[in-house]
LUMZADO-209905 format. One record per residue: z, y, x of N, C-alpha, C in turn. Coordinates in nm, 4 decimals, always signed. Layout:
// residues N
{{Z; Y; X}; {Z; Y; X}; {Z; Y; X}}
...
This chain:
// residues 144
{{+2.8555; +3.2027; +0.0380}; {+2.9288; +3.0954; -0.0239}; {+2.8390; +2.9721; -0.0332}}
{{+2.8878; +2.8583; +0.0081}; {+2.8144; +2.7328; +0.0023}; {+2.8639; +2.6531; -0.1171}}
{{+2.7691; +2.6032; -0.1959}; {+2.8065; +2.5209; -0.3101}; {+2.7707; +2.3763; -0.2811}}
{{+2.8598; +2.2875; -0.3131}; {+2.8329; +2.1452; -0.2991}; {+2.7928; +2.0898; -0.4342}}
{{+2.7038; +1.9933; -0.4320}; {+2.6602; +1.9316; -0.5569}; {+2.7698; +1.8401; -0.6080}}
{{+2.8088; +1.8613; -0.7317}; {+2.9074; +1.7745; -0.7951}; {+2.8380; +1.6560; -0.8603}}
{{+2.9142; +1.5745; -0.9286}; {+2.8569; +1.4553; -0.9909}; {+2.7603; +1.4898; -1.1030}}
{{+2.7724; +1.6104; -1.1602}; {+2.6826; +1.6484; -1.2686}; {+2.5689; +1.7389; -1.2208}}
{{+2.5555; +1.7577; -1.0903}; {+2.4496; +1.8415; -1.0357}; {+2.3464; +1.7557; -0.9631}}
{{+2.2252; +1.8037; -0.9626}; {+2.1167; +1.7344; -0.8935}; {+2.0973; +1.7991; -0.7570}}
{{+2.0918; +1.7172; -0.6527}; {+2.0655; +1.7716; -0.5198}; {+1.9150; +1.7780; -0.4988}}
{{+1.8718; +1.8738; -0.4219}; {+1.7296; +1.8903; -0.3953}; {+1.6895; +1.8002; -0.2794}}
{{+1.5802; +1.7259; -0.2963}; {+1.5354; +1.6388; -0.1868}; {+1.4782; +1.7211; -0.0722}}
{{+1.4858; +1.6655; +0.0455}; {+1.4221; +1.7271; +0.1619}; {+1.2893; +1.6561; +0.1828}}
{{+1.1809; +1.7300; +0.1671}; {+1.0481; +1.6728; +0.1844}; {+1.0065; +1.6854; +0.3298}}
{{+0.9543; +1.5775; +0.3846}; {+0.9096; +1.5720; +0.5231}; {+0.7617; +1.5359; +0.5240}}
{{+0.6793; +1.6157; +0.5888}; {+0.5379; +1.5819; +0.6006}; {+0.5229; +1.4655; +0.6975}}
{{+0.4491; +1.3642; +0.6557}; {+0.4200; +1.2508; +0.7437}; {+0.2843; +1.2665; +0.8103}}
{{+0.2209; +1.3807; +0.7892}; {+0.0949; +1.4099; +0.8561}; {-0.0195; +1.3236; +0.8073}}
{{-0.1218; +1.3164; +0.8880}; {-0.2407; +1.2411; +0.8529}; {-0.3448; +1.3316; +0.7896}}
{{-0.4653; +1.2800; +0.7775}; {-0.5759; +1.3497; +0.7118}; {-0.6226; +1.2576; +0.5996}}
{{-0.5521; +1.2609; +0.4878}; {-0.5690; +1.1626; +0.3813}; {-0.6810; +1.1955; +0.2838}}
{{-0.7463; +1.0885; +0.2365}; {-0.8458; +1.0988; +0.1298}; {-0.7962; +1.0322; +0.0023}}
{{-0.6755; +0.9752; +0.0056}; {-0.6213; +0.9069; -0.1119}; {-0.4708; +0.9246; -0.1159}}
{{-0.4155; +0.8847; -0.2289}; {-0.2712; +0.8752; -0.2380}; {-0.2253; +0.7561; -0.1553}}
{{-0.0967; +0.7428; -0.1402}; {-0.0421; +0.6356; -0.0569}; {+0.0149; +0.5231; -0.1420}}
{{+0.0109; +0.4030; -0.0873}; {+0.0810; +0.2881; -0.1432}; {+0.1986; +0.2611; -0.0502}}
{{+0.3095; +0.2163; -0.1048}; {+0.4278; +0.1900; -0.0231}; {+0.4849; +0.0533; -0.0560}}
{{+0.5436; -0.0100; +0.0442}; {+0.6097; -0.1387; +0.0254}; {+0.7365; -0.1400; +0.1095}}
{{+0.8490; -0.1740; +0.0467}; {+0.9760; -0.1886; +0.1183}; {+0.9871; -0.3344; +0.1608}}
{{+0.9973; -0.3588; +0.2915}; {+0.9922; -0.4961; +0.3407}; {+1.1189; -0.5418; +0.4106}}
{{+1.2200; -0.4613; +0.4104}; {+1.3472; -0.5002; +0.4701}; {+1.4524; -0.3987; +0.4322}}
{{+1.5738; -0.4225; +0.4722}; {+1.6829; -0.3316; +0.4410}; {+1.6596; -0.1979; +0.5108}}
{{+1.6223; -0.0964; +0.4332}; {+1.5977; +0.0357; +0.4891}; {+1.4639; +0.0504; +0.5583}}
{{+1.3729; -0.0445; +0.5402}; {+1.2427; -0.0396; +0.6070}; {+1.1313; -0.0283; +0.5038}}
{{+1.0406; +0.0664; +0.5265}; {+0.9321; +0.0937; +0.4325}; {+0.8031; +0.1171; +0.5087}}
{{+0.6940; +0.0693; +0.4526}; {+0.5625; +0.0912; +0.5120}; {+0.4755; +0.1635; +0.4101}}
{{+0.3979; +0.2630; +0.4559}; {+0.3060; +0.3348; +0.3681}; {+0.1634; +0.3160; +0.4188}}
{{+0.0690; +0.3160; +0.3240}; {-0.0718; +0.2925; +0.3537}; {-0.1537; +0.3973; +0.2804}}
{{-0.2565; +0.4516; +0.3458}; {-0.3424; +0.5506; +0.2811}; {-0.4801; +0.5501; +0.3459}}
{{-0.5781; +0.5902; +0.2672}; {-0.7142; +0.6063; +0.3157}; {-0.7220; +0.7393; +0.3904}}
{{-0.7688; +0.7348; +0.5147}; {-0.7811; +0.8563; +0.5953}; {-0.9246; +0.9076; +0.5922}}
{{-0.9451; +1.0251; +0.6485}; {-1.0750; +1.0912; +0.6429}; {-1.1874; +1.0118; +0.7088}}
{{-1.1540; +0.9134; +0.7925}; {-1.2568; +0.8298; +0.8552}; {-1.2977; +0.7124; +0.7658}}
{{-1.2390; +0.7026; +0.6444}; {-1.2716; +0.5952; +0.5511}; {-1.1961; +0.4663; +0.5762}}
{{-1.1126; +0.4640; +0.6797}; {-1.0336; +0.3452; +0.7108}; {-0.8942; +0.3571; +0.6500}}
{{-0.8305; +0.2411; +0.6305}; {-0.6916; +0.2423; +0.5862}; {-0.6013; +0.2515; +0.7076}}
{{-0.5025; +0.3374; +0.6964}; {-0.4056; +0.3570; +0.8030}; {-0.2671; +0.3287; +0.7475}}
{{-0.1749; +0.2922; +0.8360}; {-0.0372; +0.2700; +0.7927}; {+0.0603; +0.3408; +0.8852}}
{{+0.1772; +0.3626; +0.8295}; {+0.2874; +0.4238; +0.9022}; {+0.4141; +0.3617; +0.8465}}
{{+0.5151; +0.3363; +0.9310}; {+0.6349; +0.2733; +0.8767}; {+0.7643; +0.3355; +0.9269}}
{{+0.8658; +0.3204; +0.8429}; {+1.0023; +0.3636; +0.8690}; {+1.0810; +0.2394; +0.9052}}
{{+1.1463; +0.2391; +1.0207}; {+1.2192; +0.1205; +1.0674}; {+1.3687; +0.1273; +1.0404}}
{{+1.4094; +0.2234; +0.9584}; {+1.5511; +0.2411; +0.9294}; {+1.6117; +0.3556; +1.0075}}
{{+1.5402; +0.4009; +1.1127}; {+1.5903; +0.5108; +1.1950}; {+1.4869; +0.6221; +1.2129}}
{{+1.3573; +0.5850; +1.2205}; {+1.2543; +0.6866; +1.2419}; {+1.1189; +0.6381; +1.1912}}
{{+1.0293; +0.7356; +1.1672}; {+0.8921; +0.7051; +1.1282}; {+0.8091; +0.6793; +1.2534}}
{{+0.7276; +0.5754; +1.2498}; {+0.6347; +0.5451; +1.3586}; {+0.5009; +0.6113; +1.3277}}
{{+0.4193; +0.6338; +1.4300}; {+0.2919; +0.7038; +1.4142}; {+0.1948; +0.6276; +1.3249}}
{{+0.0988; +0.7031; +1.2672}; {-0.0094; +0.6430; +1.1906}; {-0.0892; +0.5504; +1.2812}}
{{-0.1324; +0.4367; +1.2250}; {-0.2106; +0.3386; +1.2996}; {-0.3207; +0.2853; +1.2078}}
{{-0.4429; +0.2775; +1.2592}; {-0.5556; +0.2319; +1.1778}; {-0.5503; +0.0813; +1.1553}}
{{-0.5795; +0.0419; +1.0304}; {-0.5960; -0.0994; +0.9963}; {-0.7433; -0.1309; +0.9708}}
{{-0.8304; -0.0338; +0.9979}; {-0.9742; -0.0548; +0.9892}; {-1.0285; -0.0609; +0.8478}}
{{-1.1506; -0.1121; +0.8379}; {-1.2178; -0.1257; +0.7095}; {-1.2957; -0.0011; +0.6718}}
{{-1.3661; -0.0106; +0.5599}; {-1.4417; +0.1017; +0.5034}; {-1.4132; +0.1018; +0.3539}}
{{-1.3311; +0.1967; +0.3091}; {-1.2802; +0.1947; +0.1730}; {-1.3086; +0.3251; +0.1003}}
{{-1.2992; +0.3187; -0.0321}; {-1.3296; +0.4353; -0.1120}; {-1.2258; +0.4679; -0.2172}}
{{-1.1082; +0.4101; -0.2098}; {-1.0065; +0.4383; -0.3107}; {-0.8675; +0.4100; -0.2595}}
{{-0.7709; +0.4320; -0.3473}; {-0.6316; +0.4122; -0.3086}; {-0.5999; +0.2649; -0.2862}}
{{-0.5190; +0.2353; -0.1859}; {-0.4773; +0.0976; -0.1608}; {-0.3620; +0.0569; -0.2521}}
{{-0.3315; -0.0716; -0.2510}; {-0.2140; -0.1257; -0.3197}; {-0.1414; -0.2146; -0.2199}}
{{-0.0087; -0.2115; -0.2230}; {+0.0699; -0.2902; -0.1280}; {+0.1921; -0.3485; -0.1965}}
{{+0.2319; -0.4667; -0.1504}; {+0.3536; -0.5309; -0.2001}; {+0.4117; -0.6151; -0.0874}}
{{+0.5437; -0.6180; -0.0798}; {+0.6110; -0.6979; +0.0227}; {+0.6990; -0.8025; -0.0435}}
{{+0.6847; -0.9262; +0.0010}; {+0.7738; -1.0332; -0.0434}; {+0.9019; -1.0265; +0.0380}}
{{+0.8864; -1.0017; +0.1693}; {+0.9974; -0.9881; +0.2631}; {+0.9397; -0.9371; +0.3948}}
{{+1.0193; -0.9340; +0.5014}; {+0.9723; -0.8828; +0.6304}; {+0.8634; -0.9704; +0.6917}}
{{+0.8502; -1.0926; +0.6429}; {+0.7501; -1.1848; +0.6959}; {+0.6182; -1.1789; +0.6205}}
{{+0.6124; -1.1029; +0.5092}; {+0.4890; -1.1008; +0.4307}; {+0.4732; -0.9681; +0.3574}}
{{+0.3727; -0.8910; +0.3993}; {+0.3321; -0.7687; +0.3310}; {+0.1849; -0.7858; +0.2975}}
{{+0.1480; -0.7660; +0.1718}; {+0.0090; -0.7791; +0.1291}; {-0.0494; -0.6423; +0.0987}}
{{-0.1732; -0.6224; +0.1404}; {-0.2431; -0.4958; +0.1241}; {-0.3802; -0.5233; +0.0637}}
{{-0.4147; -0.4488; -0.0410}; {-0.5438; -0.4629; -0.1079}; {-0.6115; -0.3271; -0.1142}}
{{-0.7447; -0.3282; -0.1056}; {-0.8218; -0.2048; -0.1200}; {-0.9643; -0.2418; -0.1592}}
{{-1.0305; -0.1480; -0.2239}; {-1.1682; -0.1694; -0.2681}; {-1.2614; -0.1069; -0.1647}}
{{-1.3491; -0.1902; -0.1098}; {-1.4418; -0.1440; -0.0075}; {-1.5471; -0.0503; -0.0633}}
{{-1.6136; +0.0213; +0.0248}; {-1.7213; +0.1108; -0.0179}; {-1.8356; +0.0320; -0.0813}}
{{-1.8392; -0.0997; -0.0577}; {-1.9397; -0.1872; -0.1185}; {-1.8944; -0.2417; -0.2539}}
{{-1.7767; -0.1984; -0.3023}; {-1.7256; -0.2426; -0.4319}; {-1.6531; -0.3754; -0.4290}}
{{-1.6340; -0.4334; -0.3104}; {-1.5675; -0.5633; -0.2968}; {-1.4178; -0.5427; -0.2725}}
{{-1.3355; -0.6165; -0.3470}; {-1.1910; -0.6123; -0.3262}; {-1.1580; -0.6874; -0.1984}}
{{-1.0828; -0.6219; -0.1099}; {-1.0461; -0.6825; +0.0185}; {-0.8945; -0.6927; +0.0300}}
{{-0.8517; -0.7900; +0.1109}; {-0.7102; -0.8242; +0.1263}; {-0.6790; -0.8410; +0.2743}}
{{-0.5670; -0.7863; +0.3147}; {-0.5158; -0.8038; +0.4507}; {-0.3654; -0.8194; +0.4377}}
{{-0.3026; -0.8970; +0.5243}; {-0.1588; -0.9156; +0.5131}; {-0.0931; -0.9287; +0.6493}}
{{+0.0354; -0.8930; +0.6503}; {+0.1222; -0.9087; +0.7671}; {+0.1846; -1.0458; +0.7554}}
{{+0.1720; -1.1280; +0.8597}; {+0.2238; -1.2648; +0.8536}; {+0.3561; -1.2823; +0.9284}}
{{+0.4205; -1.1709; +0.9612}; {+0.5466; -1.1763; +1.0343}; {+0.5298; -1.1475; +1.1825}}
{{+0.4042; -1.1591; +1.2319}; {+0.3752; -1.1329; +1.3728}; {+0.2603; -1.0344; +1.3922}}
{{+0.1629; -1.0391; +1.2988}; {+0.0423; -0.9571; +1.3149}; {-0.0246; -0.9352; +1.1796}}
{{-0.1168; -0.8377; +1.1771}; {-0.1999; -0.8158; +1.0591}; {-0.3196; -0.9093; +1.0655}}
{{-0.3366; -0.9933; +0.9642}; {-0.4532; -1.0807; +0.9521}; {-0.5721; -0.9920; +0.9155}}
{{-0.6905; -1.0237; +0.9669}; {-0.8099; -0.9414; +0.9430}; {-0.8452; -0.9337; +0.7944}}
{{-0.9166; -0.8268; +0.7569}; {-0.9603; -0.8069; +0.6188}; {-1.0453; -0.9239; +0.5723}}
{{-1.0219; -0.9667; +0.4480}; {-1.1008; -1.0733; +0.3856}; {-1.1373; -1.0317; +0.2440}}
{{-1.2574; -1.0676; +0.2025}; {-1.2981; -1.0431; +0.0642}; {-1.2188; -1.1362; -0.0266}}
{{-1.1779; -1.0865; -0.1429}; {-1.1060; -1.1685; -0.2408}; {-1.2109; -1.2384; -0.3263}}
{{-1.2138; -1.3710; -0.3173}; {-1.3135; -1.4499; -0.3899}; {-1.3024; -1.4303; -0.5403}}
{{-1.4167; -1.4186; -0.6049}; {-1.4294; -1.4097; -0.7506}; {-1.3664; -1.2852; -0.8125}}
{{-1.3240; -1.1881; -0.7314}; {-1.2701; -1.0632; -0.7877}; {-1.3847; -0.9839; -0.8488}}
{{-1.3589; -0.9133; -0.9581}; {-1.4652; -0.8326; -1.0195}; {-1.5217; -0.7311; -0.9199}}
{{-1.6539; -0.7258; -0.9081}; {-1.7185; -0.6282; -0.8192}; {-1.7203; -0.4914; -0.8851}}
{{-1.7204; -0.3896; -0.8018}; {-1.7280; -0.2537; -0.8526}; {-1.5990; -0.2061; -0.9165}}
{{-1.4875; -0.2681; -0.8789}; {-1.3582; -0.2304; -0.9365}; {-1.3276; -0.0842; -0.9070}}
{{-1.2498; -0.0238; -0.9952}; {-1.2148; +0.1175; -0.9819}; {-1.0772; +0.1380; -0.9203}}
{{-0.9863; +0.0437; -0.9425}; {-0.8498; +0.0581; -0.8914}; {-0.7852; -0.0792; -0.8812}}
{{-0.6828; -0.0887; -0.7950}; {-0.6119; -0.2146; -0.7752}; {-0.4624; -0.1862; -0.7661}}
{{-0.3810; -0.2800; -0.8146}; {-0.2362; -0.2741; -0.7953}; {-0.1866; -0.4167; -0.7768}}
{{-0.0676; -0.4308; -0.7178}; {-0.0159; -0.5646; -0.6918}; {+0.1364; -0.5622; -0.6859}}
{{+0.1963; -0.6806; -0.7046}; {+0.3420; -0.6936; -0.6978}; {+0.3787; -0.8386; -0.6709}}
{{+0.4794; -0.8589; -0.5871}; {+0.5377; -0.9914; -0.5685}; {+0.6450; -1.0100; -0.6748}}
{{+0.6478; -1.1270; -0.7362}; {+0.7515; -1.1618; -0.8336}; {+0.7852; -1.3080; -0.8111}}
{{+0.8979; -1.3315; -0.7435}; {+0.9309; -1.4690; -0.7066}; {+0.8241; -1.5215; -0.6125}}
{{+0.7628; -1.6331; -0.6478}; {+0.6574; -1.6915; -0.5662}; {+0.5181; -1.6480; -0.6061}}
{{+0.5067; -1.5499; -0.6957}; {+0.3764; -1.5041; -0.7444}; {+0.3354; -1.3745; -0.6760}}
{{+0.2079; -1.3637; -0.6417}; {+0.1503; -1.2376; -0.5961}; {+0.0505; -1.1959; -0.7037}}
{{+0.0963; -1.1115; -0.7953}; {+0.0127; -1.0665; -0.9061}; {-0.0732; -0.9496; -0.8612}}
{{-0.2046; -0.9632; -0.8806}; {-0.2992; -0.8582; -0.8447}; {-0.3733; -0.8175; -0.9714}}
{{-0.3822; -0.6870; -0.9932}; {-0.4473; -0.6312; -1.1114}; {-0.5607; -0.5408; -1.0658}}
{{-0.6760; -0.5562; -1.1278}; {-0.7929; -0.4752; -1.0935}; {-0.8469; -0.4113; -1.2206}}
{{-0.8716; -0.2815; -1.2135}; {-0.9398; -0.2109; -1.3213}; {-1.0878; -0.2257; -1.2919}}
{{-1.1531; -0.3075; -1.3703}; {-1.2919; -0.3418; -1.3435}; {-1.3910; -0.2358; -1.3864}}
{{-1.5138; -0.2504; -1.3378}; {-1.6223; -0.1595; -1.3745}; {-1.6512; -0.1676; -1.5239}}
{{-1.6104; -0.2797; -1.5878}; {-1.6298; -0.2971; -1.7319}; {-1.5232; -0.2254; -1.8143}}
{{-1.4274; -0.1596; -1.7464}; {-1.3211; -0.0871; -1.8158}; {-1.2008; -0.1726; -1.8497}}
{{-1.2090; -0.3034; -1.8283}; {-1.0992; -0.3947; -1.8612}; {-1.0059; -0.4134; -1.7419}}
{{-0.8844; -0.4560; -1.7716}; {-0.7880; -0.4911; -1.6677}; {-0.8008; -0.6404; -1.6408}}
{{-0.8164; -0.6763; -1.5134}; {-0.8297; -0.8160; -1.4724}; {-0.7076; -0.8532; -1.3887}}
{{-0.6630; -0.9793; -1.3983}; {-0.5427; -1.0255; -1.3287}; {-0.5687; -1.1588; -1.2601}}
{{-0.5049; -1.1774; -1.1446}; {-0.5048; -1.3072; -1.0766}; {-0.3740; -1.3208; -0.9996}}
{{-0.3237; -1.4441; -0.9921}; {-0.2093; -1.4766; -0.9067}; {-0.2679; -1.5295; -0.7769}}
{{-0.2528; -1.4544; -0.6680}; {-0.3150; -1.4909; -0.5409}; {-0.2182; -1.5516; -0.4404}}
{{-0.1007; -1.5935; -0.4861}; {-0.0033; -1.6543; -0.3938}; {-0.0485; -1.7927; -0.3528}}
């Protein structure tokens, strides 16, 4: 007998392995209708990404760098995806999709060195970036 989930029942999700040899959790950004990109630190210490185009997952692809923690990602739209990660040297780095290509990694000026974690979000015209500093405090900057 097959049972269908009614309005008061919870359906079980189907989990799909996206593979990879990860050293961190993933950051995700939805950048279009039904389109999502995920980013994670792989065993080679580089950040890699994989994306869903609305129909299928594309293979993992290296975005380079040398990192030691989980990345943070936010998308304003399909023309702008921002990615942040803390380098093995303790420097916060930023890379973004400009609608045609990934711009090379750049150090974020005046960001607290030795940060432990980073998160970010687009809100209107603001790109809010939050860093958990080595001093234990939360630091914020609008980098738009």
